C-alpha positions as CSV (number, residue, x, y, z in Angstrom):
1,M,-0.4,0.2,-0.4
2,P,1.5,3.5,-0.9
3,A,2.8,5.6,1.3
4,A,-1.1,7.7,3.1
5,T,-0.7,11.1,4.3
6,P,-1.9,11.5,8.1
7,G,-5.1,12.1,8.3
8,T,-6.3,11.3,4.7
9,P,-9.2,9.6,4.3
10,S,-7.2,7.1,2.5
11,L,-5.2,6.4,5.9
12,L,-8.1,6.5,7.6
13,R,-9.9,3.6,5.6
14,A,-6.7,1.6,6.3
15,M,-7.0,2.4,9.4
16,N,-11.0,1.3,9.9
17,D,-10.6,-2.0,7.7
18,R,-6.9,-2.7,10.0
19,A,-10.0,-2.5,13.2
20,A,-12.2,-4.3,11.8
21,L,-9.7,-7.4,10.8
22,E,-8.9,-7.2,14.3
23,L,-12.9,-7.7,14.7
24,L,-13.5,-10.3,13.6
25,L,-9.9,-12.4,13.9
26,T,-11.1,-11.9,17.9
27,H,-14.8,-12.2,17.7
28,G,-15.3,-14.5,15.1
29,P,-18.6,-13.9,12.2
30,L,-20.1,-10.3,12.5
31,S,-22.8,-8.3,10.8
32,R,-22.5,-5.6,9.1
33,T,-24.8,-3.8,12.3
34,R,-22.2,-5.3,14.9
35,I,-18.7,-4.0,13.2
36,G,-20.5,-0.6,13.3
37,H,-21.0,-0.6,17.1
38,L,-17.9,-2.1,17.8
39,T,-15.8,0.4,15.3
40,G,-18.2,3.2,16.0
41,L,-18.3,4.0,12.5
42,S,-22.1,4.3,10.0
43,K,-23.9,1.2,8.6
44,P,-22.5,2.8,5.5
45,T,-19.7,3.2,6.1
46,A,-19.3,-0.4,7.6
47,S,-20.9,-1.9,4.2
48,Q,-18.9,0.6,1.8
49,L,-15.4,-1.2,4.5
50,L,-17.1,-5.0,4.4
51,A,-17.4,-4.0,0.9
52,R,-13.8,-3.5,-0.2
53,L,-12.7,-6.0,2.2
54,E,-14.8,-8.4,0.4
55,A,-13.0,-7.8,-3.3
56,V,-9.6,-8.3,-2.3
57,G,-10.2,-11.7,-0.4
58,L,-9.8,-10.5,3.2
59,V,-13.3,-10.9,4.1
60,V,-16.2,-13.6,2.8
61,A,-20.0,-14.3,3.8
62,T,-20.7,-16.8,6.2
63,G,-24.1,-17.4,6.9
64,T,-27.1,-15.1,8.9
65,D,-27.4,-14.7,12.6
66,G,-30.4,-16.5,11.8
67,G,-32.5,-17.2,15.3
68,R,-32.7,-13.1,16.8
69,P,-36.1,-11.2,15.9
70,G,-36.5,-9.4,12.5
71,P,-34.8,-9.9,10.1
72,S,-31.6,-11.9,9.7
73,A,-28.5,-9.8,9.2
74,Q,-25.5,-11.1,6.6
75,L,-22.2,-12.4,8.9
76,Y,-18.8,-11.8,7.7
77,A,-15.8,-13.4,8.6
78,I,-12.2,-13.6,8.1
79,N,-11.5,-15.4,5.0
80,P,-8.6,-17.8,6.0
81,R,-7.4,-19.2,2.6
82,A,-6.0,-15.1,2.3
83,A,-2.5,-16.6,3.6
84,Y,-1.2,-19.7,4.8
85,V,2.0,-19.8,6.9
86,G,4.2,-22.8,8.3
87,G,6.0,-23.2,11.4
88,L,8.3,-25.5,12.9
89,D,9.7,-27.2,15.7
90,V,13.4,-29.3,15.8
91,T,14.6,-31.2,18.5
92,P,17.8,-34.0,18.7
93,E,14.7,-36.9,18.2
94,R,12.5,-34.5,15.5
95,V,11.0,-32.1,13.3
96,L,8.0,-31.4,13.2
97,A,6.2,-29.3,10.9
98,A,2.5,-27.7,10.7
99,V,1.2,-24.8,8.3
100,A,-2.3,-22.7,9.6
101,D,-4.5,-20.7,7.9
102,L,-4.6,-16.3,8.2
103,T,-7.2,-17.3,11.6
104,G,-4.9,-19.5,13.0
105,T,-6.3,-23.0,12.4
106,V,-4.1,-25.7,11.9
107,V,-4.9,-27.6,8.7
108,A,-2.3,-29.8,8.7
109,T,1.4,-31.1,10.2
110,H,3.8,-33.6,9.7
111,E,6.8,-35.3,11.5
112,V,10.1,-36.0,10.3
113,P,12.5,-38.2,13.1
114,Y,16.2,-37.2,13.6
115,T,18.0,-40.4,12.0
116,E,21.4,-40.3,12.3
117,G,23.4,-38.3,9.5
118,A,20.6,-36.8,8.0
119,E,21.4,-33.2,6.8
120,A,19.2,-30.1,8.0
121,V,18.0,-28.9,4.9
122,D,16.2,-31.7,3.8
123,Q,14.7,-32.8,7.3
124,V,12.9,-29.0,6.4
125,T,12.0,-29.6,3.4
126,E,10.9,-33.3,3.7
127,A,8.6,-32.0,7.0
128,L,7.6,-29.5,5.6
129,G,7.0,-30.4,2.2
130,E,4.5,-32.6,3.7
131,A,3.1,-31.1,5.7
132,V,2.1,-28.4,2.9
133,K,0.8,-31.0,0.8
134,A,-1.4,-32.7,3.0
135,A,-3.0,-29.4,3.5
136,G,-3.6,-29.2,-0.5
137,L,-1.1,-26.5,-1.0
138,T,2.3,-26.3,-3.2
139,R,5.4,-24.5,-1.1
140,T,4.5,-21.4,-2.7
141,D,1.3,-20.9,-0.9
142,L,2.4,-19.9,2.4
143,S,3.4,-16.2,2.9
144,R,6.4,-16.8,5.7
145,V,7.9,-20.0,7.6
146,V,9.3,-19.6,11.0
147,I,11.6,-22.4,13.1
148,G,12.2,-22.9,16.1
149,T,15.4,-24.8,17.5
150,P,17.3,-25.2,20.7
151,G,20.2,-21.9,21.0
152,A,19.7,-19.3,18.9
153,F,21.3,-18.1,14.8
154,D,24.0,-15.8,15.8
155,P,23.0,-12.4,14.4
156,Q,26.8,-11.9,13.5
157,T,28.2,-14.9,12.3
158,G,24.9,-17.1,11.5
159,R,25.8,-20.0,13.6
160,L,23.9,-21.7,15.2
161,R,24.8,-21.3,19.1
162,Y,24.3,-23.0,22.6
163,A,23.0,-26.5,21.3
164,S,25.6,-28.9,20.3
165,H,23.1,-30.8,21.3
166,L,21.0,-30.9,17.7
167,P,23.0,-32.8,14.8
168,G,23.6,-31.5,11.9
169,W,22.4,-28.1,12.7
170,H,25.9,-26.0,13.1
171,S,26.8,-25.7,9.5
172,P,28.7,-21.8,8.3
173,T,26.2,-22.2,5.7
174,L,22.7,-23.5,6.6
175,L,20.8,-20.6,6.7
176,E,22.3,-19.9,3.3
177,E,21.0,-23.4,2.2
178,L,17.4,-23.0,4.1
179,A,17.3,-19.4,2.0
180,A,17.7,-21.4,-1.2
181,A,16.0,-24.6,-0.4
182,L,12.7,-22.7,0.5
183,P,11.1,-19.8,-1.4
184,M,9.0,-17.8,1.1
185,P,10.7,-15.9,4.0
186,V,12.3,-17.7,6.9
187,E,13.0,-16.7,10.2
188,Y,14.3,-18.6,13.1
189,E,13.7,-18.3,16.6
190,N,14.7,-19.7,20.3
191,D,12.3,-22.8,21.2
192,V,11.7,-21.5,25.0
193,N,11.0,-18.2,23.4
194,L,8.5,-19.5,20.7
195,A,6.8,-21.3,23.8
196,A,6.9,-17.8,25.6
197,V,4.9,-16.2,22.8
198,A,2.5,-19.1,22.6
199,E,1.7,-18.4,26.3
200,Q,1.8,-14.9,25.4
201,R,-0.7,-14.9,22.2
202,L,-3.0,-17.6,23.9
203,G,-2.0,-18.7,27.1
204,A,-1.3,-18.2,31.0
205,A,0.9,-14.5,29.4
206,R,-2.3,-12.5,27.9
207,G,-2.4,-9.3,29.1
208,H,0.8,-9.1,30.7
209,E,3.3,-7.1,29.5
210,D,6.6,-8.5,31.5
211,F,7.1,-12.1,32.4
212,V,9.5,-14.8,32.2
213,L,8.4,-18.6,30.9
214,L,10.9,-20.8,32.8
215,W,11.2,-24.0,30.4
216,N,12.8,-27.7,30.9
217,E,12.8,-30.2,28.7
218,E,16.0,-31.5,26.7
219,G,17.6,-28.2,28.1
220,L,16.9,-25.3,30.8
221,G,16.8,-22.4,29.3
222,A,14.3,-19.5,30.6
223,A,12.5,-16.8,27.6
224,L,12.2,-12.9,29.0
225,V,9.5,-10.7,28.0
226,L,10.2,-7.0,28.3
227,G,7.5,-4.2,28.0
228,G,5.4,-7.2,26.2
229,R,8.7,-7.9,23.7
230,L,10.7,-10.5,23.8
231,H,14.4,-9.6,25.0
232,R,16.9,-11.8,22.6
233,G,20.3,-9.9,23.8
234,W,23.2,-9.4,21.6
235,T,23.7,-13.2,19.9
236,G,20.4,-14.1,21.0
237,G,21.5,-15.7,24.3
238,A,19.4,-13.9,26.4
239,G,17.9,-16.7,28.3
240,E,20.0,-19.0,28.6
241,V,19.9,-20.1,31.9
242,G,20.8,-23.8,31.4
243,F,24.6,-21.9,31.5
244,L,23.7,-20.0,34.8
245,P,26.7,-21.1,37.8
246,V,25.2,-21.5,40.7
247,P,25.5,-22.9,44.6
248,G,25.1,-26.8,45.4
249,R,27.3,-27.4,41.8
250,P,31.1,-26.6,41.0
251,L,32.0,-24.3,39.0
252,V,31.4,-25.5,34.9
253,R,34.0,-23.8,33.3
254,Q,34.5,-22.7,29.3
255,V,30.2,-24.2,29.3
256,T,29.4,-23.9,25.3
257,R,31.2,-26.3,25.1
258,A,30.2,-28.7,27.4
259,N,26.7,-27.4,26.2
260,S,26.3,-27.3,30.3
261,G,26.5,-25.1,33.4
262,G,26.0,-25.2,36.7
263,Y,22.0,-24.4,36.3
264,Q,21.2,-27.1,34.2
265,E,23.3,-30.1,36.2
266,L,21.4,-29.3,39.1
267,A,17.7,-29.0,37.9
268,G,17.8,-30.3,34.1
269,V,16.3,-33.4,33.4
270,E,19.3,-35.8,33.2
271,G,20.1,-36.0,37.2
272,L,16.2,-36.1,38.3
273,P,16.5,-40.0,38.0
274,R,20.1,-39.7,40.2
275,L,18.1,-37.5,42.9
276,A,15.3,-39.5,43.0
277,A,16.5,-42.8,44.0
278,E,19.0,-40.9,46.4
279,L,15.6,-40.0,48.2
280,G,14.3,-43.6,48.2
281,V,11.6,-43.0,44.8
282,E,11.9,-46.1,42.8
283,P,11.7,-46.1,39.1
284,A,9.2,-45.1,36.6
285,D,7.8,-46.5,33.6
286,A,8.2,-44.3,31.2
287,P,4.9,-45.0,29.0
288,G,5.2,-44.9,25.1
289,A,8.3,-45.4,23.2
290,P,10.9,-42.1,23.9
291,G,12.6,-41.1,20.4
292,A,10.2,-43.8,17.8
293,P,8.3,-41.2,15.2
294,G,5.1,-40.2,17.2
295,A,7.2,-40.1,20.7
296,P,7.4,-36.1,22.1
297,H,10.0,-36.7,24.3
298,G,13.8,-38.2,23.8
299,P,14.5,-41.1,26.6
300,E,16.2,-38.6,29.5
301,V,13.1,-36.2,29.3
302,A,11.1,-39.3,29.4
303,A,12.3,-41.0,32.7
304,A,12.0,-37.5,34.4
305,V,8.1,-36.8,33.6
306,A,7.6,-40.2,34.2
307,L,9.0,-40.1,37.9
308,L,7.0,-36.5,38.6
309,T,4.3,-37.7,37.0
310,R,3.7,-40.1,39.7
311,A,5.1,-38.3,42.4
312,A,2.7,-36.0,41.8
313,A,0.0,-37.8,42.0
314,A,0.8,-39.4,45.6
315,P,3.3,-36.3,46.9
316,E,3.7,-37.7,49.9
317,G,7.3,-39.5,51.8
318,A,10.1,-39.9,49.3
319,H,7.6,-38.5,46.4
320,L,7.4,-35.2,49.2
321,R,11.2,-35.3,49.7
322,F,11.8,-35.3,45.2
323,L,8.9,-33.0,44.6
324,Q,10.7,-30.3,46.9
325,A,14.6,-31.2,46.4
326,Y,13.3,-30.2,42.5
327,A,11.9,-27.0,43.9
328,T,14.7,-26.2,45.8
329,A,17.1,-26.8,42.0
330,L,15.0,-25.0,40.0
331,A,14.4,-21.7,43.0
332,T,18.1,-21.7,43.0
333,G,18.6,-20.3,39.1
334,L,15.3,-19.0,39.1
335,A,16.2,-16.9,42.4
336,S,18.9,-15.0,39.9
337,V,16.4,-14.2,36.6
338,V,13.6,-12.2,39.4
339,A,16.3,-10.3,41.5
340,V,17.7,-9.1,37.3
341,L,14.3,-8.9,36.2
342,D,11.7,-8.8,38.7
343,P,9.1,-10.0,36.3
344,E,5.3,-9.5,36.7
345,I,4.9,-13.8,36.5
346,V,6.5,-16.4,35.8
347,V,5.5,-19.6,33.9
348,L,6.1,-22.8,34.4
349,S,6.4,-24.7,31.1
350,G,8.4,-27.9,29.4
351,A,7.4,-31.4,30.0
352,A,9.6,-31.6,32.8
353,I,7.6,-28.8,35.3
354,S,4.2,-29.3,33.8
355,A,4.4,-33.2,34.7
356,G,4.9,-31.7,38.3
357,G,1.7,-30.3,38.4
358,E,0.1,-28.2,41.3
359,P,2.4,-29.8,44.5
360,L,6.1,-28.4,42.6
361,R,4.3,-25.1,42.0
362,A,3.3,-24.9,45.3
363,L,6.5,-26.4,46.6
364,L,8.8,-23.7,43.8
365,E,6.9,-21.1,44.4
366,A,7.3,-21.2,49.0
367,E,11.1,-21.5,48.0
368,L,11.1,-19.3,45.6
369,A,9.5,-16.8,48.4
370,E,12.7,-17.2,50.2
371,L,15.0,-17.1,48.1
372,A,14.0,-13.8,45.7
373,P,13.7,-10.2,46.7
374,S,10.5,-10.0,45.2
375,R,8.1,-12.4,44.6
376,P,5.9,-12.5,41.1
377,R,3.3,-14.8,40.8
378,L,4.4,-18.3,39.7
379,V,1.6,-19.6,36.9
380,P,1.9,-23.0,35.2
381,G,1.6,-22.6,31.5
382,E,-1.6,-23.3,29.7
383,V,-0.4,-24.2,26.1
384,R,0.5,-27.8,27.0
385,E,0.5,-29.2,23.5
386,R,3.3,-28.3,21.1
387,P,3.9,-24.5,22.3
388,V,7.4,-24.7,20.3
389,L,4.9,-24.8,17.5
390,H,1.9,-23.0,18.6
391,G,4.4,-20.2,19.2
392,A,6.3,-21.0,15.3
393,L,2.6,-20.5,13.2
394,E,2.0,-17.6,16.2
395,S,5.0,-15.0,15.0
396,A,4.7,-16.7,11.4
397,L,0.5,-15.2,11.4
398,A,1.5,-11.9,13.3
399,A,4.2,-10.9,11.0
400,T,1.8,-12.5,8.2
401,R,-1.2,-10.6,9.0
402,D,0.7,-7.5,9.5
403,E,1.7,-7.0,5.6
404,V,-2.4,-8.5,4.5
405,F,-3.9,-6.9,6.1
406,D,-2.0,-3.3,5.5
407,T,-2.2,-4.3,1.6
408,S,-6.5,-3.8,2.1
409,G,-6.6,0.2,2.2
């Protein structure tokens, strides 16, 4: 859309169009009268607006509001086929891809399990290509794709940092190869940051400008949202709290080579089976086959989740001691984050925190009150299924809607 002079009719039309489209996204199908009421526009202006949006393919008529007294009114909704986006969640076990329409409805997914020696570009193109095919589309139909990975791609060098455990993703030319293989704009984001985006748009952090998301699955990390925006840091490494030196563990030197730090060793999933055994908790059978197609986590995460799930179901005796020790370990590092950032809330997310449920949350809150100078509210994450993937789609949708909606005037 050409630049408009402030106050001109074209600018006002664009603002009204955008407002109407946002209302349709929020409320679903609306009549002309309802749109006029919510926007403050007259009925003739609302009618012109809807006709304009329908002509450019952003709005479709979806039926009538029958059942009310008086004549039925035509309802209008966002055209879900006006644009499509893709999202990918990359872990050491698999690449999971999804396609969503402009309303955010997921229309197809596809998973490619990691195989030894597999190239990252091949995994991405296969997973995305099959998801696109399942949606009845081609890759050129996607307006944008967001890929979530552990660690972060350094904006200065283009290389993946803080994720030496992700096989096949460390080539210095990887971003150029992916750009050449994919026909649409592609963005890359840290997986924990995307989980925070999902909670901010869809879950527990809606309406909150300053929050931290604490995550524990294959790695221990945090996402930092300040003033409503993700804080990524100079190299993309903000929130890599697993590298924090903490009391109770020896200093880890050259942490990026070790791909670990004191907090990761203290509270990461790899140490939970040992901690449970020391406290007299019997081993728990992990459900499913970790690492197999369709399995959500690797074997270490699955083992930790099984132990925590059983302990949370009967939080007494050895189970309670185990949850208490884990809460103390989590609070030890989280207290430093809270002391620096003073967030309004902390969202607890990731399989190895979510499995502890309310018993773990209550114990962690009590420990944090003892160790941190402020007392943010601890809330469980609400986006439990595939939060990284949902965050990738929401991130892609936000940018795509800005582009699509801003062309409507």
